C-alpha positions in Angstrom: -45.0 93.4 4.1 -42.8 96.5 4.8 -40.4 94.5 6.9 -37.0 94.9 5.2 -35.5 91.8 6.9 -38.3 89.6 5.6 -37.7 90.9 2.0 -34.0 90.2 2.3 -34.7 86.6 3.5 -37.2 85.9 0.7 -34.8 87.3 -1.9 -32.0 85.1 -0.7 -34.2 82.0 -0.8 -35.3 82.8 -4.3 -31.8 83.2 -5.5 -30.8 79.9 -4.0 -33.8 78.1 -5.7 -33.0 79.7 -9.1 -29.3 78.6 -8.8 -30.2 75.0 -8.0 -32.6 74.9 -10.9 -30.0 76.3 -13.3 -27.3 73.8 -12.2 -26.4 71.6 -15.1 -27.0 67.8 -15.0 -25.0 65.2 -16.9 -26.6 64.5 -20.3 -29.2 61.8 -20.1 -28.6 61.2 -16.3 -31.5 60.4 -13.9 -31.6 61.5 -10.4 -29.3 59.1 -8.5 -30.5 57.1 -5.5 -28.6 57.5 -2.3 -25.6 55.2 -2.0 -26.4 51.9 -0.3 -24.8 51.5 3.1 -21.6 49.5 3.3 -22.4 45.8 4.0 -20.4 43.9 6.5 -19.1 40.8 4.7 -20.3 37.5 6.1 -17.3 35.7 7.6 -16.4 32.3 6.4 -17.7 29.5 8.7 -14.2 28.8 10.1 -13.6 32.5 11.1 -16.8 33.2 13.0 -16.6 35.0 16.3 -13.0 36.0 15.8 -11.7 32.4 15.7 -9.6 31.3 12.7 -9.3 27.6 12.2 -6.5 26.3 10.0 -7.2 23.6 7.5 -5.0 20.6 7.5 -4.1 17.8 5.1 -3.7 14.4 6.7 -1.5 11.8 4.8 -1.4 8.2 6.2 1.7 6.6 4.7 3.0 3.0 4.5 6.5 2.2 3.4 7.4 -1.2 1.9 10.7 -2.8 1.1 11.6 -4.8 -2.1 9.9 -7.8 -0.6 6.7 -5.9 0.2 7.4 -6.0 3.9 6.4 -2.8 5.9 9.4 -0.7 6.9 9.2 0.6 10.5 11.4 2.8 12.6 11.5 5.8 10.2 11.5 9.3 11.6 10.4 12.7 10.3 13.8 13.3 8.7 13.3 10.3 6.5 10.4 11.8 4.6 9.8 14.5 2.0 6.4 15.8 1.1 5.5 17.6 -2.1 2.2 19.3 -3.1 2.0 20.0 -6.9 5.7 19.3 -7.0 6.5 22.0 -4.4 8.0 20.9 -1.1 5.9 21.5 2.0 6.7 21.7 5.7 4.9 19.0 7.6 4.3 17.6 11.1 5.2 14.0 11.8 2.6 12.3 13.9 3.6 8.8 12.8 5.3 7.0 15.6 4.0 3.6 14.9 3.8 2.6 18.6 1.6 5.6 19.3 -0.6 5.0 16.3 -1.2 1.4 17.3 -3.0 2.7 20.3 -5.7 4.2 18.1 -8.5 2.0 16.8 -8.9 1.2 13.1 -12.3 1.7 11.5 -12.8 -0.8 8.7 -15.7 -1.1 6.3 -16.1 -4.2 4.2 -18.1 -3.6 1.0 -19.2 -6.9 -0.7 -20.5 -7.2 -4.2 -23.9 -9.0 -4.4 -24.7 -8.5 -8.0 -26.0 -11.3 -10.2 -22.5 -12.4 -11.3 -21.7 -13.4 -7.7 -24.6 -15.9 -7.5 -22.2 -18.8 -7.9 -19.6 -17.5 -5.5 -21.7 -15.8 -2.8 -20.7 -18.3 -0.2 -17.1 -17.7 -1.0 -17.4 -13.9 -0.7 -19.3 -14.3 2.6 -16.5 -16.5 3.9 -13.9 -14.1 2.7 -15.6 -11.1 4.4 -15.8 -12.9 7.7 -12.3 -14.2 7.5 -11.1 -10.6 6.9 -12.7 -9.4 10.1 -11.2 -12.4 12.0 -7.7 -11.9 10.6 -7.4 -8.1 10.6 -9.5 -6.6 13.4 -8.2 -6.6 17.0 -10.8 -7.8 19.6 -12.4 -5.0 21.6 -10.1 -2.5 19.8 -11.0 -2.0 16.2 -14.4 -1.3 14.6 -15.9 -3.0 11.6 -18.9 -2.3 9.4 -20.5 -4.4 6.7 -22.2 -3.2 3.5 -23.5 -5.0 0.4 -24.0 -3.4 -3.0 -26.0 -4.5 -6.1 -28.9 -2.5 -7.4 -28.8 -0.6 -4.1 -26.4 0.0 -1.3 -27.3 -1.6 2.0 -25.7 -1.0 5.4 -26.0 -4.5 6.9 -24.1 -3.7 10.1 -22.9 -0.3 11.3 -19.5 0.1 13.1 -19.2 -2.3 15.9 -16.5 -4.1 17.9 -18.8 -7.2 18.2 -17.7 -9.8 15.7 -20.8 -11.8 16.4 -22.9 -9.0 15.0 -20.7 -8.8 11.9 -21.0 -12.5 11.4 -24.8 -12.4 11.8 -25.0 -9.6 9.2 -22.8 -11.5 6.7 -24.8 -14.7 7.2 -28.0 -12.8 6.6 -27.1 -12.2 2.9 -29.2 -14.8 1.1 -29.5 -13.9 -2.6 -27.9 -11.5 -5.0 -29.4 -8.6 -6.8 -28.8 -7.6 -10.4 -26.6 -4.6 -11.1 -23.2 -3.4 -9.6 -23.2 0.0 -7.9 -19.6 0.0 -6.6 -18.8 3.7 -6.9 -22.1 4.6 -5.2 -21.3 2.3 -2.3 -17.8 3.8 -1.8 -19.2 7.4 -2.0 -22.1 6.8 0.4 -20.1 4.9 3.0 -17.2 7.4 3.1 -19.6 10.4 3.1 -22.0 9.1 5.7 -19.8 6.9 7.9 -16.1 7.7 7.6 -16.4 11.5 8.0 -17.4 11.2 11.6 -15.2 8.5 13.0 -12.9 9.7 15.9 -9.7 8.0 14.6 -7.4 8.9 11.7 -7.0 5.2 10.9 -9.6 4.4 8.3 -9.8 1.7 5.7 -12.3 0.2 3.2 -12.0 -3.3 1.8 -13.9 -4.0 -1.5 -14.7 -7.6 -2.5 -16.1 -7.7 -6.0 -15.9 -9.7 -9.3 -17.1 -7.2 -11.8 -17.3 -3.8 -13.3 -19.5 -1.0 -12.0 -22.7 -1.1 -14.0 -25.2 1.0 -12.1 -23.7 3.9 -10.1 -24.6 7.5 -10.5 -21.2 8.4 -9.0 -18.0 8.1 -11.2 -14.7 6.5 -10.2 -13.3 10.1 -9.8 -16.1 10.8 -7.3 -15.3 7.7 -5.3 -11.6 8.5 -5.2 -12.2 12.1 -4.2 -14.5 11.3 -1.3 -12.1 8.6 -0.1 -9.2 11.0 -0.2 -11.3 13.7 1.5 -12.1 11.4 4.4 -8.6 9.9 4.7 -9.9 6.4 3.8 -7.5 3.9 2.4 -9.1 1.4 -0.1 -7.9 -2.2 -0.4 -9.6 -3.9 -3.4 -10.0 -7.6 -3.9 -11.0 -9.0 -7.3 -12.6 -12.4 -7.1 -13.1 -13.0 -10.8 -9.9 -14.9 -11.1 -8.8 -18.0 -9.3 -6.9 -21.3 -9.4 -8.1 -24.4 -11.1 -9.9 -26.5 -8.6 -10.4 -23.6 -6.2 -13.6 -22.4 -4.7 -13.9 -19.9 -7.5 -12.7 -21.3 -10.9 -11.3 -18.7 -13.2 -8.2 -17.6 -15.1 -4.8 -17.4 -13.7 -4.8 -15.4 -10.5 -2.6 -12.5 -9.5 -2.9 -10.4 -12.7 -5.0 -7.5 -13.8 -7.5 -8.9 -16.2 -9.8 -6.2 -17.6 -11.1 -2.6 -17.2 -12.9 -3.5 -14.0 -9.7 -4.8 -12.4 -7.8 -1.7 -13.6 -10.4 0.5 -11.8 -9.9 -1.5 -8.6 -6.2 -0.9 -9.0 -6.7 2.8 -9.5 -9.0 3.1 -6.4 -6.3 1.5 -4.3 -3.3 3.4 -5.7 -5.0 6.8 -5.5 -5.9 6.3 -1.8 -2.7 4.6 -0.5 -4.0 1.0 -0.5 -3.3 -2.1 -2.6 -5.3 -4.3 -5.0 -5.3 -8.1 -4.9 -6.5 -10.5 -7.7 -7.4 -14.0 -6.6 -10.3 -16.3 -5.9 -8.3 -18.7 -3.8 -9.2 -18.6 -0.1 -5.6 -19.4 1.1 -4.2 -16.6 -1.1 -7.0 -14.3 0.2 -6.0 -15.0 3.8 -2.4 -14.1 2.9 -3.7 -10.9 1.4 -5.7 -10.1 4.5 -2.6 -10.7 6.6 -0.7 -8.2 4.4 -3.5 -5.6 4.8 -3.4 -6.0 8.6 0.4 -5.6 8.6 0.2 -2.5 6.5 -2.5 -0.9 8.6 -0.4 -1.5 11.7 2.7 -0.1 10.2 1.5 3.4 9.1 3.1 6.7 9.6 0.9 9.9 9.7 2.1 13.2 8.2 0.0 16.4 8.3 0.5 19.9 6.9 -1.5 23.1 6.5 -2.2 23.9 2.9 -2.3 27.4 1.4 -5.5 29.0 -0.1 -7.4 29.5 -2.2 -9.8 26.8 -1.3 -11.7 27.0 -4.6 -12.3 23.3 -5.3 -9.1 22.7 -7.3 -7.3 19.4 -7.2 -3.8 19.2 -5.8 -1.4 16.3 -6.2 0.6 14.9 -3.2 3.8 13.0 -3.4 5.6 11.4 -0.4 9.2 10.3 -0.8 11.7 8.5 1.5 14.7 10.8 1.8 17.3 8.1 2.5 17.6 7.1 -1.2 16.5 3.5 -0.4 14.3 2.0 -3.1 11.2 1.8 -0.9 7.7 1.7 -2.2 5.6 4.5 -0.6 1.8 4.0 -0.4 -0.1 7.2 0.3 -3.1 9.1 -1.1 -2.1 10.9 -4.3 -4.0 14.1 -3.8 -7.0 16.0 -2.5 -9.6 18.6 -3.4 -8.9 22.0 -1.9 -12.3 23.2 -0.9 -14.0 24.6 2.2 -15.0 21.1 3.3 -11.3 20.3 3.8 -10.7 19.0 7.3 -10.2 21.7 9.9 -7.9 21.6 12.9 
């Protein structure tokens, strides 16, 4: 213990320990844990592996003149597009001759609630006539769904009209309630999302208000807009005296249910028809077919954030002509928005 170097080392160590013990701590503070290591943020699903995928809004557009006849031959310079009243730059993919080469995917949703018991045969005939008039043989795809207390997919998308006719003929008796909004939501979510063509339409044949859906009309509109599905609604509660479906004067909006059908069509770029007369229905089907074959397609890349907010869309014809423009009126800006 007479080693001077050892004594010096021990003395230095003691001084260091005394200094550490005397160092003041913040009042009331506990010993702090080591800082957690920096976490690498999880990349969004569209930016994985260094790939950034741009979201895109797709807007099918139909332009009608004063007589309701589709206007063809328009170019990109003839259109203006606004999102929340702000002009946006857009791509024009709407050469009608090019779009005509793409198949149309059409779903017919038929009301089979108790109120249709006296007109079920009429509705079945209307559904089959629609496929005969509108779909192109071996080109377009059709699906058939009924809705009452539940939603039933009677025939998935097919180009075989015989299968569609068999599915329609197989409807024998009605249910009780009317689950219209559920039918729209389920069909668009489960079927329209995955179809390989931007040309998508839904035709609703019904005579009454929704009485049973969990979904609201806002939900039905949102999913149709998200999946670029145009809704054409046909109310069969009215008709002409002596027609297959007796009722009040046809061609007018009659009650809250008809107003909802009108809203479904307007917000998605379609049209609503009010009649129970088969000849008038066939004329309506012809108009639907003409409009589906006279569409333009506009697309643009929206800006973030994609936080689930709703954005309004307005499409105008720049020429100043008094045309009626049918297109979807908005979309929900969320992460499920179509990517390109």
